[in-house]
N, C-alpha and C positions, 0 to 999 in steps of 0.2 A: 773627180775623183782620180787618184793617181793610179798609174800602171805598176802592178807588182811584178817583179822578175823573180824567177826561181833558180837556185844553184845548189850543188851539192856542198855539204860543209862537213869535214871532219874534224871532231872535237875529241879530246882526251876524256876518258870515261868519268874520271874524277870531276872534271868541269861540267860534264853533262849531268851527273847526278845532282850537282850544286844547282844548276839551272833548273832542273826538273823540281827540285824542292822548292826553289824560290818561286817558280811559276805557280805551283799548286798553292802556296801561301798566298799569292796575290790573285788567284782565280783567273790565271791566263792559261792559254796554251803554251807549250814550250816555244813554238814559233813566235807567238806574240810576245813572249817574255823576250826573247833574243832580239826581236824588232824594237822593242821598247828600250832595252839596254843600249843598242847601236845608236838610236835616235838620241837618248839622253846623253850619251858620250860625245856624239858629234855636236850637239847643241852646247854642252859644257866647254868643249874644246874651241868653241866659236867657229867651227868649220861647217855649220849648218846655219844659214840665216833663216829667219822666220819664213820669208817669203819662199824659199826653196823647199820646205818640209813637205809639200804636196806634190812636188815634181819627181820625175822619175829618178 
């Protein structure tokens, strides 16, 4: 299991509203949605290799 790190994140209110709606539609928490979005973007841009996805 990977270790999760926490940090503060400031987001524009319109962006946050869109993320909240998207998360609700996907039955995810807002945190889970943001993590999913980041993971998919990193994978798509080939900045995250399959082996690295479970590392910190």
